[in-house]
N, C-alpha and C positions, 0 to 999 in steps of 0.2 A: 504494498498501498504506500502509497506517495505520502509523503511529510513533506508538508511547504506552507511558511507562514512569508505572508506579504504586509511588509507596512509602508505606508505614503502618505508624508505630509504633503497635502491634496494644495491646499491654503486657499481655502472654500472649495464645499460640496454642492454649491446650487448652482454651477452653470451647465448648459448640455454640452457644452465641450469637454469638462471634468466627468460626466456620464458617458461619453464617447467613449474619451480616455483610461476612464474605470473598467470599461467591456473589455477593450481590447487588452488591456495588462490581463484580466484573469483570462480572456478566454485563453493566450498567450501561456499561462503561468498556472493556471488549473489553481488555486492553493489552499486550504482547505482550511486556515484562518485569515482573516484579512481586518488589516489595523489600517483607520484614517487617522490620520491629525491633521488639525487646525480646521474643522469641518466648518466651521462659522456659519453654523445655519441652526433654526430650530433642529432640536434632536429628535423633533415629534416626527420628523422628515426620514429618519434612517431606518424605518419599516419598510419602505415603497424603494427605497435604492437596496439593501440588503435582498429583498425577497424577488427584485427580476434578477438579481444574480444568482440567486440557488441559495442563498445563506439563510438558513430556516431558522437561524439562533444568534442573539446579539446583545451587547450591553452597552450602554453609555456613560462615557464621562463629559457632562455638557461645556465644563469651562465655565471663563467668567466673561461674562457678556460675548461679543465677538473676539474674543480670546481662546486661544485653545481649541479645546473639543476634543476626545479622544473615543474614537468609534471603531469599537471590534465584532467582527461578523464570524460565523464557522460554521458548517458543514457538522449536521450533530449526527449524521449518519459515518461520515469520518473520524471525528476528535470529541472529546466533551471537554469543557472546560466550564473550571467551579471560581467564581469571582473569590477575591480573599481580602483586595480593600482595592481603592481607587480616592483618588482627587485630582486639583484641577490640573496634576501635570506626569499623571502616571496611574495603569489598570494594573492590578499585579492580581496572578490568574494559576489557578492549577491546570494543568494541560495532561491529558492520557489518550491515547491514538491504540483502538481495539483493546483495550483492557490492558496495557502495559502498566509498569509502574507512573505513578503520576510523575513530573516536574514542576517547576517554578517558573512564570516566563512574568516579564514586566514589561509592558508596552508604554513609551514614554515619550511625552513631547515637552521637553524643558523650556521655560523664560529663555529670552534672554537679558531679560536684568536680574544685575547680579544677586541681591537680595534672596529675590525667588527661587532664581539657579539654588543656588547654598543650600535651601534648606530642600531639595530636594535631595542633595549629594547627602548632609545630614543625615535624612529617611534611611536613603539605599544604603550609607554604614550601617545604621541599626540594623535591616535586615538582614543584613550579609552578616552580623555580629549571632543571629539570632537565627539563621538559616541553617538547614539540615537539608542536607541534600543537592539537587543540581536544577539551576538555576543560571538563566541568562536574561539579560535587557536589551530592547532593541526601540530603536526608532530614533528621533531628532533628537539629538542632546544638544546641540547648539554653540558645540565648543569642535575647535581644531587643538589636537596633540603636538604636532609639529610642523617645522618650514614647507613642509613637499606636500601637505595637507592643503596649502592658499597656493591663489595664482593670483597678481594682478591685485589693483587696488595700494593701500598703505600699507609695512612692512608688521608682519603679526606681531601681538602682543605677548611676550614673553613671559610677563607674570600670571596674562589670563591660561597661557599653556602648560603652566608649571603647577598652579593651583588646578587645572583641568585635571591633567596627571596624580596629582596627589589624592585628587576626592576618588578617583580609580585604582591607584595602589590600597587607599585606604576599605577598599570593597574588596580589594583582594578578586579582581576581576581578571581576564585576560582578554586579549582583542581577539574577535574572531575575521581572519583574513578575509580581504573582499577580493572579485574579480569583478573585471569592468574598467569604465571610467573611474580614472583617480579620486574624481569629485563629483558629489551629490546635490548642489547648490549652486545655480547660476544666479549670482549679485546685481547691481546694479550696476552702469558703466559711471563711473564718476568723473567728470572734468580734470583734466589732466594725469587722469592715471587709466590703465587696462583696466577690463571689464573683472570685478572679480568673480571668483572661482574656490569652492571650498568644498571642505567633507566632514559635514556636519551632521550627517546620517551614519550608524554603524550599531556594529552588536559588540557588548561584550557578553563575557560568561563566567563563570566559576570553575575552577578545576574538574569538582566531578561532572557539570557536565560536559566537558572538553571529552572528559573520561568516557561519558556515556556515549556521546554521540562521535567519534573520533571522524568518521567522514564528512559532516557535513561542513557548508559552506556558504558565505553568502556573495549573493550577486548584486552590483550596483543596475539595475534594467535602463531601459535608457529613458531620457527625458523627456515628456511630452510636452505640447504648448501650453497646456491648461496646467501645469503649475512650474514654478522653478526649483525644484528638489524631483529629483530621481525614486521611483519605488526601490526598495532594497527587497529580496526575492530569499529564506533564509530555508535552503536542502539541508533536510538532516540526513539523509544519503549522497553522495554527489553521484553516484550512479543514475538517480531521478534528471540530473541535470545533462543528461547526456555524453559525460565524460569516457563513456568505455570503458573496458578494462583493464586492470594493471598491467603493466610487464611482466613476466615470468620471471623471479628471480632464483640462483639457488640460496639455500636458507644455513647457515652454517651449523646452526642447531640439530640439525639435521643428520650430522653424524656422529652425537652421542646416542642417538638411539639403537638400542641390542641388535633391530631389525635391518637395517639401514645396510652392511655389507652381504648378508645374503639379498637383498633387495636388488642392488644393483648386480650383484653376478647372474640375478635372473635375469633381469630385465637389460644389460648393454649386450649390444651389438658387436661382436668382437669382427665378422665379418665385414660390416660396414665402416666407410671410412670414419674420423674422430666427428669431424662435423653431422655425418649422416646419423651416428650413432648420438649424436645431443639431440637433435631434433624429434628421434623416434624416441628418445630417455624421458623428453618434457611431459609425453601426456599423460605415462605411468608414473612418472614424479610428482605432479599433481592431484592425480585419486590418489597413490600411498600419501599423499600430506593431507589429504581431507580426511580420508577414513583411517588411517592409523596414527598420525603425528599431532595432527593438525586438534585445535581445545585442549589448550594446555590449563587454562584457567579451568575446566570444566574437571579435568585429572585431581588439579591440584585443591578445589573447593572439594572433591568428592574424598579424598585422601586426608584433608581435613577433616572431612568429616567423620570418617572411621576413625584415625584415631583418637578424634574427643571423644567418639561413642566406650573404644575404649578406656580411655581414661576415667570416663564417670563413670563405669561400672567396678575397674579397680578401687574407685575412692567409696562407693557404695557397698561394695564387699569388704573394705580394710586387708585386705591384703592383695600382693598381685600372683595371678593364678602362674604359672609357669609358662602356658601356652600363649596364654593374653599378651605378656611380656614380650614373648617370643615374634609374636605376631606384631606389635607397637615396632618394634626393631626395625624390622621388614617394610614396615607400609614409612618407618622415619625414613629409612635408606631411598624407596622409591621416591618419596617428597621432594628429599635433598636433588632427586636424580631431577624433577620436573620443575625445580626452582633454577639447577644450574642450566637447562635448558631455555627458559624462560628468559632467564639473564644474556645469554647469548644472543638469543632471539632478536631483542627489544635492540642490545647493543649492537648489534650489524646494523637494524634499519635506522639508528640514529646518528650511526658513523658521531659516535662522541667520544670521547674520552675517558679509558678508563678511571674511574675513581679510585677506588681500592679492591687489588683482588681481594675476590670472597663475598665483600657486601651486595647486601639486594638491594641495589638501585634502579630496582625496572619503572618505577614512577617515574624518577628521572627521565630515563631511557625513553621510555613511551612516549611523553612529552615533549621531548625533543624531535622524538619521530613524526608527532604529529605536524608541528612546526615547519619540519624541512618537508615533508609531505605537502603542505599548503607550499611552499616554494614552487617545487618541484613541479607541480601542476600547472598544465597548458589548457586553459581552459574556454579563453577568447582569442581572436587574433584578430586586427583592423589587416581590411582590404587593402587591395592600391586604390580604391575611392575613399579611404577616411572612415570606412564601416566597420564598427564590431561583427565578427561571425561565433556565433555559439551554437550549442546544440548540435542539432542537423543540419545547420548551416557550417558547422567545423567539419562535421564528418565528411561532407560532401565534397569539402574543397582539397582534402586530403591526397588525391590523385595528380590534381590538377595544378592551382594554385602556389600550395606550399612547397611542390618539385620545381615549379619554377624560379619562387622568390629564395629558398632556404638551402638547395642541396646545388652542390656543383653541377656544373654543365656535364661532365662526362660518367654522372650518375644517372641510370637509369629512373623512369618518370613513377616503376613501384616504388610503393612506402610501405615497407611490410615492418614486422616483429624480430627481433632477432634473441638468441637465445642469452 
């Protein structure tokens, strides 16, 4: 099931141009949850708008007069939302898809006025201290973090950036890296300066959310005429965004499995040349990895449960039966091997520096892997006309436009995978 959340500062939801633009964005991206910011119209008009788009449930934070306004709509057959808290600057929700474990979503429109802005961040810091589990904040946060997030106009305000970064750190939040245009807001053209562009819309998550959704990506969609902000689309699984399968890679941790040598002896084609043998081996390795080696986390949890059961039984009986002690030692040895495999797996994926031999720094390696994977992904390309190509457009461009622009002239036009 696709899990997509689209948030858009629409700068007014009353015009025909906006309704046409919103329908286009929803038709093209099919979000299950839709958040609209700065709606600037009476909230009793939300029902008609959401119903026309196929959203059977909605809730409203009306804002103050024509300031702000946050509308949330969702498809109840896809997602279950429960309101936890709201005010003029944010809506805090519990979200679950298809009966899965719920997590926390905060959709925000932060006022540009400093005093009210700091009230928002103080509230987020309190939520962070009280937070248990998975949490993400998404919306128009009305600030930039660094030079690269602004173009044109006066130089960035260093103090403003420092305060923004300090507030993010105080909430223990990480940036969800984005694909697409670098800027999400098109500002005014001030005499004597170039037009202003800034990245005001973003998503920030805690470590638990990043771990729960390691493949999640945020996309800056095309900005439409009806708003000076572009919609942002959060895909909880990057396969939903049409990025294709990951390339095959050999995992060093396979070498630790007791059956790997036997597998290689049975599947290596000695009569073939090395390249041919490798190509023939690849599908067998993928299948073996899925059936035999994968699900390290499942193995680890199963071993921990069995060891815990033995220890509880020993504590109840008051003495350790020999067979129970022997079984525990055996399971502890298996757990040690699984932990070693896990550590090597994430160390290889992270390409990080080994910290201390024997330390279980798998969370460190895991987070490094997620960060590196985001940097290494190619989700969108700009073609000769300056248009961004993504999803199906990117797939269809691989054979022609990519080979003309990125491959040496003496290389054939076929673009394929390699071992």
